[in-house]
C-alpha positions as CSV (number, residue, x, y, z in Angstrom):
1,M,270.4,-1.8,75.9
2,D,267.2,-2.8,77.8
3,K,267.4,-0.4,80.7
4,R,267.3,3.3,80.3
5,I,270.2,5.3,81.7
6,Y,269.1,8.5,83.5
7,L,271.1,11.6,84.3
8,C,270.8,11.5,88.0
9,L,268.2,9.2,89.5
10,A,267.4,9.4,93.2
11,H,269.2,6.7,95.2
12,M,267.9,5.8,98.7
13,S,270.1,4.5,101.5
14,G,267.4,2.4,103.0
15,K,267.4,4.4,106.3
16,E,265.0,7.0,105.0
17,Q,262.0,4.8,105.9
18,D,263.0,4.5,109.5
19,F,263.0,8.3,109.9
20,I,259.7,8.6,108.0
21,R,258.2,5.8,110.1
22,E,259.3,7.6,113.2
23,A,257.6,10.8,112.1
24,F,254.3,8.9,111.5
25,D,254.6,7.0,114.7
26,T,255.0,10.2,116.8
27,N,252.5,12.1,114.6
28,W,255.2,14.7,113.6
29,V,254.0,15.1,109.9
30,V,253.9,19.0,110.0
31,P,256.5,21.6,108.7
32,L,258.7,21.3,111.8
33,G,259.8,18.6,114.1
34,P,262.7,16.4,115.2
35,N,263.7,15.3,111.6
36,V,263.9,18.9,110.5
37,N,266.1,19.8,113.4
38,A,268.3,16.8,113.0
39,F,268.6,17.3,109.1
40,E,269.6,21.0,109.7
41,D,272.2,19.8,112.3
42,D,273.5,17.3,109.8
43,L,273.9,19.9,107.1
44,K,275.5,22.4,109.5
45,H,278.3,19.9,110.3
46,F,278.7,19.0,106.7
47,V,279.1,22.5,105.3
48,G,281.2,23.8,108.3
49,Q,282.6,27.4,108.6
50,N,280.3,27.9,111.7
51,K,277.3,28.4,109.6
52,E,273.8,27.7,110.5
53,V,271.2,26.1,108.2
54,V,267.5,26.3,107.7
55,A,265.7,23.5,105.8
56,L,263.0,24.9,103.4
57,S,260.6,23.7,100.8
58,A,262.8,24.4,97.9
59,G,266.0,25.9,96.8
60,T,264.1,28.7,95.1
61,A,262.4,29.4,98.4
62,A,266.0,29.7,100.0
63,I,267.0,32.3,97.4
64,H,263.9,34.2,98.0
65,L,264.4,34.4,101.7
66,G,268.0,35.3,101.2
67,L,267.0,38.3,99.0
68,I,264.4,39.5,101.5
69,Q,267.0,39.4,104.3
70,L,269.4,41.3,102.1
71,G,266.8,44.1,101.7
72,V,266.1,43.5,98.0
73,S,262.9,45.3,97.0
74,T,261.1,47.1,94.2
75,G,263.5,49.2,92.1
76,D,266.6,47.5,93.1
77,E,269.0,45.6,90.8
78,V,270.6,42.2,91.5
79,I,273.5,40.9,89.6
80,C,272.7,37.4,88.4
81,Q,274.5,34.7,86.4
82,S,273.0,34.3,83.0
83,F,274.2,30.8,82.3
84,T,272.0,28.8,84.8
85,F,268.5,27.7,85.5
86,C,265.7,30.3,86.0
87,A,265.2,29.6,89.6
88,S,268.4,31.7,90.3
89,A,266.8,34.9,88.8
90,N,263.0,34.4,89.3
91,P,263.0,35.3,93.0
92,V,264.7,38.6,92.2
93,A,261.6,39.3,90.1
94,Y,259.3,38.2,92.9
95,Q,260.7,41.1,94.9
96,G,260.0,43.6,92.2
97,A,263.7,44.0,91.5
98,T,265.5,43.6,88.2
99,P,268.0,40.8,87.5
100,V,271.1,42.1,85.6
101,F,272.7,39.2,83.8
102,I,276.5,38.5,83.7
103,D,278.0,36.1,81.2
104,S,280.4,33.3,82.1
105,E,284.1,32.7,81.9
106,E,285.8,29.7,80.2
107,D,287.5,28.2,83.3
108,T,284.4,27.2,85.2
109,W,281.5,28.3,83.0
110,N,280.4,30.5,85.9
111,M,280.1,34.3,86.5
112,D,283.0,36.1,84.9
113,P,284.6,38.3,87.6
114,A,285.9,40.9,85.0
115,L,282.4,41.3,83.5
116,L,281.0,41.5,87.1
117,E,283.1,44.5,88.0
118,A,282.4,46.2,84.7
119,A,278.7,45.7,85.2
120,I,278.8,47.1,88.7
121,K,280.6,50.2,87.5
122,D,278.2,50.6,84.6
123,R,275.1,50.2,86.8
124,I,276.3,52.8,89.1
125,V,276.8,55.2,86.2
126,K,273.4,54.4,84.7
127,T,271.2,54.1,87.7
128,G,273.1,56.3,90.3
129,K,273.2,53.4,92.8
130,K,275.0,50.1,93.1
131,P,273.3,46.7,92.7
132,K,271.7,45.4,95.9
133,A,273.3,41.8,95.8
134,I,275.4,39.5,93.7
135,L,274.1,36.0,92.9
136,P,276.7,33.7,91.5
137,V,275.9,30.0,90.8
138,H,278.3,26.9,91.0
139,L,277.0,25.4,87.8
140,Y,276.7,21.6,87.5
141,G,278.7,21.4,90.8
142,M,281.8,23.3,89.4
143,P,282.9,26.0,91.9
144,A,282.9,29.5,90.5
145,R,285.9,31.7,90.8
146,I,284.3,32.7,94.1
147,D,287.4,34.2,95.7
148,E,287.5,36.8,92.9
149,I,283.8,37.3,93.0
150,C,283.8,37.9,96.8
151,A,286.8,40.3,96.5
152,I,284.9,42.4,94.1
153,A,281.7,42.2,96.2
154,S,283.8,43.3,99.2
155,K,285.3,46.2,97.2
156,Y,281.9,47.7,96.4
157,D,280.3,46.5,99.7
158,I,277.7,44.4,97.9
159,P,276.6,41.2,99.7
160,V,276.8,37.8,98.0
161,L,273.9,35.3,97.8
162,E,275.7,32.1,96.6
163,D,273.6,29.6,94.8
164,A,275.2,26.2,95.5
165,A,271.9,24.3,94.6
166,E,274.0,21.9,92.3
167,A,277.2,22.0,94.4
168,L,276.5,20.2,97.6
169,G,280.0,18.9,98.6
170,S,281.9,20.8,96.0
171,E,284.9,22.8,97.4
172,F,287.0,25.8,96.5
173,K,290.4,25.7,98.3
174,G,289.1,23.1,100.7
175,Q,286.1,25.2,101.7
176,K,282.4,23.9,100.8
177,C,280.6,25.9,98.3
178,G,277.6,27.7,99.8
179,T,279.7,29.0,102.7
180,F,281.5,31.9,101.0
181,G,278.7,34.5,100.7
182,T,276.5,36.2,103.3
183,F,273.9,33.5,102.5
184,G,274.2,30.2,100.6
185,V,271.6,28.1,98.8
186,L,271.3,24.3,98.6
187,S,268.6,22.2,96.7
188,F,267.4,18.7,97.4
189,N,265.2,18.3,94.3
190,G,264.8,14.9,93.0
191,N,267.8,14.8,90.8
192,K,270.3,16.5,93.1
193,M,273.2,15.0,95.0
194,I,270.8,14.1,97.8
195,T,267.0,14.4,97.6
196,T,264.2,15.1,100.1
197,S,261.7,14.7,97.2
198,G,261.6,18.3,97.0
199,G,263.2,20.9,99.3
200,G,266.2,23.1,99.8
201,A,268.1,25.0,102.5
202,L,269.5,28.4,103.2
203,I,273.0,28.6,104.7
204,V,273.1,31.5,107.1
205,P,275.9,33.3,109.0
206,D,274.6,32.9,112.6
207,E,271.8,32.0,114.9
208,A,270.1,35.4,114.6
209,A,269.9,35.0,110.8
210,K,268.6,31.4,111.4
211,K,265.7,32.8,113.6
212,Q,264.9,35.5,111.1
213,T,264.9,33.0,108.2
214,M,262.6,30.7,110.1
215,F,260.4,33.8,110.9
216,Y,259.9,34.6,107.3
217,A,259.5,30.9,106.4
218,T,256.6,30.5,108.8
219,Q,254.3,33.4,107.6
220,A,256.1,35.9,109.6
221,R,254.0,35.2,112.7
222,E,254.8,37.4,115.5
223,P,255.2,36.0,119.1
224,F,251.7,36.7,120.3
225,P,249.1,34.0,121.7
226,H,246.9,35.2,118.7
227,Y,248.0,35.3,115.1
228,Q,249.6,38.6,114.6
229,H,251.5,39.5,111.3
230,E,253.5,42.8,110.8
231,K,255.5,41.7,107.8
232,I,254.7,39.6,104.8
233,G,255.8,35.9,105.4
234,Y,255.8,32.7,103.4
235,N,255.0,29.1,103.8
236,Y,258.4,27.8,103.1
237,R,259.4,25.4,105.9
238,M,260.4,21.8,105.1
239,S,258.0,19.1,106.4
240,N,259.2,16.7,109.0
241,I,258.5,13.8,106.5
242,C,260.7,15.3,103.8
243,A,263.5,16.0,106.3
244,G,263.4,12.3,107.4
245,I,264.2,11.5,103.8
246,G,267.0,14.0,104.0
247,R,268.4,12.4,107.2
248,G,268.6,9.0,105.5
249,Q,270.2,10.7,102.4
250,M,272.9,12.3,104.5
251,T,274.2,8.8,105.4
252,V,275.1,8.2,101.7
253,L,276.1,11.8,100.6
254,D,279.9,11.2,100.8
255,E,279.3,7.9,98.9
256,H,277.2,9.8,96.2
257,I,279.9,12.5,95.9
258,A,282.6,9.8,95.5
259,H,280.5,8.1,92.8
260,H,279.9,11.1,90.8
261,R,283.7,11.8,90.8
262,H,284.4,8.3,89.9
263,V,282.0,8.4,86.9
264,H,283.7,11.7,85.8
265,A,287.2,10.2,86.0
266,L,286.0,7.3,83.8
267,Y,284.6,9.8,81.3
268,E,287.9,11.7,81.5
269,Q,290.0,8.7,80.7
270,A,287.5,7.5,77.8
271,F,287.3,10.8,76.0
272,E,291.1,11.6,76.3
273,G,292.4,12.2,72.7
274,V,288.9,12.1,71.2
275,D,289.0,15.1,68.8
276,G,286.1,17.4,69.1
277,I,284.7,16.0,72.4
278,T,285.7,18.0,75.5
279,L,284.7,17.0,79.0
280,K,284.5,19.8,81.7
281,S,286.8,19.2,84.4
282,N,288.4,21.2,87.5
283,P,290.5,24.0,86.0
284,D,293.2,23.5,88.7
285,D,293.7,22.0,92.1
286,R,291.8,24.8,93.9
287,F,288.7,23.5,92.4
288,N,287.0,20.2,93.6
289,A,283.7,19.8,91.8
290,N,281.2,17.3,92.9
291,Y,280.4,16.6,89.2
292,W,276.7,16.5,89.9
293,L,276.3,16.1,86.1
294,S,279.2,15.5,83.8
295,T,279.2,17.8,80.7
296,I,280.7,17.7,77.3
297,L,281.1,20.1,74.4
298,I,280.7,18.7,70.8
299,D,282.6,20.6,68.2
300,P,280.4,20.2,65.0
301,V,283.3,20.9,62.7
302,K,285.7,18.3,64.3
303,T,282.9,15.6,64.9
304,G,280.8,16.3,61.9
305,T,277.7,16.2,64.1
306,T,275.9,18.5,66.6
307,Y,275.0,18.3,70.2
308,D,271.3,18.0,69.2
309,E,271.8,15.2,66.8
310,V,273.9,13.4,69.5
311,R,271.1,14.1,72.1
312,R,268.5,12.6,69.7
313,K,270.5,9.5,68.9
314,L,271.3,8.8,72.5
315,D,267.7,9.1,73.5
316,E,266.8,6.4,70.9
317,R,269.5,4.2,72.4
318,G,268.1,4.6,76.0
319,I,270.4,7.3,77.3
320,E,269.0,10.4,78.8
321,T,271.0,13.6,78.2
322,R,270.1,17.3,78.5
323,P,271.3,20.3,76.6
324,L,273.3,22.8,78.7
325,W,271.3,25.6,80.3
326,K,269.9,28.1,77.9
327,P,271.4,31.5,79.1
328,M,268.8,33.8,80.9
329,H,269.7,36.8,78.7
330,L,268.4,34.7,75.8
331,Q,265.1,33.8,77.5
332,P,262.0,35.7,76.2
333,V,260.9,36.5,79.9
334,Y,264.2,38.4,80.4
335,A,264.7,39.7,76.9
336,H,264.7,43.4,78.0
337,N,266.9,43.0,81.1
338,P,270.3,44.5,81.3
339,C,273.0,42.1,80.4
340,Y,276.8,42.0,80.1
341,V,277.9,39.3,77.6
342,N,281.0,38.0,76.0
343,G,279.6,35.1,74.0
344,V,280.8,32.3,76.3
345,S,277.4,31.0,77.6
346,E,275.7,31.2,74.2
347,R,278.6,29.2,72.6
348,L,278.4,26.6,75.4
349,F,274.6,26.4,75.0
350,N,275.1,25.6,71.2
351,M,277.6,23.0,71.8
352,G,277.0,21.2,75.1
353,L,275.2,18.2,76.7
354,C,274.9,16.9,80.2
355,I,275.5,13.2,80.3
356,P,274.5,10.6,83.1
357,A,276.5,10.7,86.3
358,G,274.1,9.7,89.0
359,P,274.4,7.0,91.7
360,W,272.9,4.3,89.5
361,V,275.1,4.8,86.6
362,T,277.6,1.9,86.4
363,D,281.0,1.5,85.0
364,E,279.5,-0.6,82.1
365,D,276.9,2.2,81.6
366,V,279.7,4.7,81.2
367,A,281.4,2.5,78.7
368,Y,278.2,2.1,76.7
369,I,277.5,5.9,76.8
370,V,281.0,6.7,75.6
371,E,280.8,4.1,72.9
372,Q,277.4,5.6,71.6
373,I,278.8,9.1,71.7
374,K,281.9,8.1,69.7
375,G,279.5,6.4,67.3
376,C,277.7,9.5,66.7
377,C,280.8,11.3,65.4
378,K,281.1,11.2,61.6
379,K,284.7,12.2,61.4
């Protein structure tokens, strides 16, 4: 195959240039402006639940500002999902707090509610205080068992900071991911459902929280004619240029989500009955994943090959794939952190691949990808 097939390549609507041009024509090229306001408004209407949204420089910045507003500081512990990207846990460390890692359950590959409650009880016994926050992730766009997680959080009166960076448009029981917790996080990195070239957003409960978030995101400048700072702030606001890209992307968001689900359905049909290849799908009708990336597990016994052999062969044939996330509790930087594990995420990491699902992936591409994966199997 001549062209290379990428996991999730950015796809422009064509309207982005109009908003960017408008920003240049009006000289609004700073980290605020009409595009930022309009993009936030678009996102607010998309996620619903009477939430407010603040556009920021990255999803990581959104997590950081959420933690600050939940009062996370030195000496605290925050319950984090182990099976995810490091950006979920790193801002906890920025605050001088300790990430406590929870393994996954089989249904969604996300935070295991049973382990979560066991960990909370154990941390209270070991430290004399409860964790300061719970940070679940909707991995690869698959909603977590968020109702159970929020019920446990409520039982122990611990706030939830919900990482929906990969889950824009995903739903649990018809409600958009990112709107269940006190705060929710979105990402618009180059390979996400929509992009602003970088960028992210914090979903907040009300107008007061929005103002507080914007305060911290603009160097915590107090309302004086001179520059006065009484708290530590950050330079985390999204630029008007990036927000212009976001506004254009919002016009094709529904189309992107529909395409990802269409690609997943093609994979589902193609892999049905293939022994040793398992595609991750919605566990039941409460879950409605956006399928940001489609993911497969490769059983080495049944297929006679490993996920890494398949990855290397597909790379040679012009197909980009990626191993599943290496769990945080196995990362050298977090080797000494408390963790509550059941073996699920480690098994998934040793068997799984992300396969292309983005807006540029055609039906013909899917057929070629499936053919190459099947061809890698030796049994």
